N, C-alpha and C positions, 0 to 999 in steps of 0.2 A: 317431384314433376307439378306444375301447378296446372291442373286438368282444366279448370274454368278458365283461366286467363288462355289457354294455348287454344280452346275453343274459340271463345270470343277474337283470338286472333285470326283465325281460319276466315271467320263471318268478316272481319275487319278488312282484310285482303280480298275477300270476294268483291264487296260493294266497292271498295277503292279501285279495283281493276275494272269494274262494270262501269263506274262512273267515268275513267279515263277513257273507256272503249265509246262510250255513248257521247261523252262530250266532244270528242274527236271527230264522232261522225255525223252527230245531229245536224250541223250544215249542209252536210254531203247529201243527205237524202232528199234534200229539196233540189239540190243541182243535179246529181246523178240519178237518183232513185225516182225522181217523179219528171225531170227535165229530160233525161238521157244525154247529159254532158258529161262527158269524163273530164272535170277540172284537177288536172295535175298540180296546181298553184294552191289548192285548197289550203295546204300546209304554209305555204306564205300569206295566205289571207291571216291565218292563225298568228303568223310570226308578227306582221302588223299589229294586231292587236294585243300582243305581247308587248312589244315596244311603245306604242302608246299609253299602255297600262302602267306602264314603269315610269317611262319619264313623266308622266302627269302625276302619279303618285310621289316621285322623287322631289316635284315640284311644289307638294303639299296638298294634293288633291285626296279626299277620303278615298277608301277603296272601293265601296260601291261605284261611287261615280268616277273612278278613274275606269273601272272593267265597262261601264256604260259607255265611256266615251272610246274605250276599245272597240267596242261593237259599233258604234257610229262610224268610227274610221274606217274599219273592213268593210262595213256595210257599203259606205260611198265609193270604196275602192272597187267593191265588186260590181256597182252600178255602171262606173267608167268603164271598166274592162267588159261588161256585159254589151254596152251601147258600141264601144270602140272594136271588140275584138269578136267576142262569143257569138253573139247574135248571126255571124256570118256564117256560122258551122253547125246550127243545128241539124240534127239528124245525119252527121257525118261523125260518127263516132271515133274512126282512127285519126281524122282531121283535126278534130277536137282535143285527141289526146297529145298529138305532135304539137300543136299550137300552145296549148296551156303549159306543157311541159316546158317549150321554151320561155313562156313567159315566167314560169316558177324560176328557172335560172336567171332571167333578166332581173326580177326581184331580188332576190338573195345575194346577187352579185352587186346589183345596185346598192341595196343597203350596204354590204361590204365596202365599198368603195367610199361611200357618205359617212359611215359610223365607226369602220374599223372593225377589227376582229375580236376588240374585246367584249366582256359579257357584261351584262348588267342583272340585276337582282332585285326582287320584292321580297321581305320578309313573310313568314307564314305567321298567317293570325291566329288568333284563338286559343292559344295554347294546346294543353294536352290532358289527357284523364289515364288514370291506371285502374287496372284490373288485375290482381294479384302482384305476378312479378312483371307485367307487361302493360307498357306505356303506349298510348294511341293518340294519333292528333286528331284534334276536333274539325280541323277544316277539311281533312280528307272527308269526312261524312257529310259537311257542308258540300263539298262536290257532287256526291250522289245525290243529295238532295235538290240539287240545281238541276242536276241530268234528269232528274225523273220528273220534275217541274217541266222542263223543256219538251220531252216527249210528249206529255199530257197538254201544253199548251199548243203545241205544234197540231195535234191530232183534234183539238176543239177549234183552231183555225180553220182547218180544211174541213171540218164535218159542219159547223154550225155557222159559219159566217159566208157572207155574200161573195168574199173574194175566193173562200174556199171553192166555192160552187163555180166561179169564173177559172179558177185556175185548173182545177178538174176538167172542166170542158175544153179549155184552150191545150191542155195536154192530152186529152182523148183524140180529140177531134178539131184541130186549129180551123180548117175551113168551116165547118157548121157552126162554131164557135163565134168565128168571124161575121157569118153571114145573121147570126142572131143579135149581134152588136157589141160582143165583146172584142175589147182591145188586146188582142193577143201580145202585142209587142210591150205594151205596157204591163201584161200581168207576167210575161217573161222576165222582163228587167225587175220588177219587184220582188220577184221570187228568187231571183239569182242573187239580188241584194240582202234578201233576208238571209238566206242561207249563209252569204258571206259574212252577215252581222253575226250570226251565231257562232261562227267560226272565229270570230274576233273575240267575242266572249270567252269561248273557250280559251283563245290564247291568253288573254287576260288574267283567267282563273288559273292556267296551267304556269303564268309566269311567278305565280307565289311559291312552286314545287320546282321549279327548274331553272337554271342560268339561262338569259335570253342573249341570243348571238344571232347572226344575219341566217344561220342555218337551223333556227330554231324548229321551225316546222317539218324539217324534212323527216323526224322520225315519226310523227303523228299521221303523214298523209299515207303509207302502206297500210296502218293499222285502221284508217278510217274507210278506205276502200274496200279492205278484208271484211269489214263488220257490214258494211252497206250490200254488197255483192251477195254475200251469203245470207242475208236477211231476205232477198227476194223483192219483187217489184211489186204483186200480187196487193200487199198493204205495206208501204215502206215505213210507217212508222212503226207498226208492231212488229214487222220484220228486224228492225233496228234493236228493239226490246229483245227479240228471241235471240238474236245474233249475241249481242252483249251478255246475255246471261249465261249462253252456252261457251263463248270464249273465255268469258271472267271465271267460269268453273275449271275449264282446262289448265288456263294459266296458272291460278290459285293450287290445284294439286299438284301439277308439275314443277312449279317455284318451291314448293315446300319439299316435295321428295327429293328434287335434284338440286337445281339453283337458278335464279332469275333468268339467266341467260338461255337454258333450256326452255323456261317458263315461256319467254318471247318467243323462242323458234317454235315451241308446240303451238302457238296460235297459227302459225302458218300451215302445220300440219293438221290440224283440227279443221282448218277451213278446207283444206283438200279434201279430207273425209267426206265432209259434208257436200261439198260439190258434186262429189262423185256418186253419192247416193240421192242427192238431188238438184241437178244440174242449175234449176230455175230459181234456187233459194228456199229457206225455211218457209217463208209465207206463202209462196207460191203452191208446194206442198200441201201445206196445212188446207191452203184454200180449195185445192183439188179436192183432198179427201173429205172436206166440209159437203163439197158439192155432190160426191159419190153419195154420202150417207143420206143426202135429201133426196135423190134419186130413187133409194130404194123404197 
């Protein structure tokens, strides 16, 4: 047995699983984790990104530009959705859930009518490398690098920029923020558009790992919500990192011990265990522990 290759395989699977969870959820932490909107159409925004990336690539566009265009298209769609629909349902969790769920059905069925049920593909770039008897795709590690870069970028945006300060103010106390001159509507629209664009970029990158169809995003929406919810709202960005690290570990272990289907189901079970122990999420639990230690 190739012991070194097997160990590398475990780490490779772990980082691969973490990358998919982070990329699927990173746009949603802005829309749900920070704005409190249950956007059930998040997967369809990823689907838009996947289609745009695939179509532009097949038309001769280089891969990086195709992915950038995917983010722009999903971001523009998100801005339109926010202005026409979502802004009427802020602070109405159940209403936003129902409305965006209906929107997700309209988008997926609309694409099905326009483009048909056939699938599209993008080739996976960058080749592979070998360790012993095991072969690994380089692109999967690129996904992990992009996922980490997105987390760091969002954290820096909301911590060190004027927009981040305005966004925090608008989300914490909208009336006070407006009294201080913050255009909260513009902040909400920009934040929703940014979250949608990140979803589109993720969809464009996932298009190189799976077939693109009108129902492309449906498999990613549950994973994104689970990751964001168990991450908690005390620090949505760090919560996402904690949740992805935990869920990826569970999925990697169970997939190797049993099979990939059990690994997928284990994510749901692992989330259930966390929410029983920490109903407000991992970051809220850590924040409370930190505050208690400071008070001692």
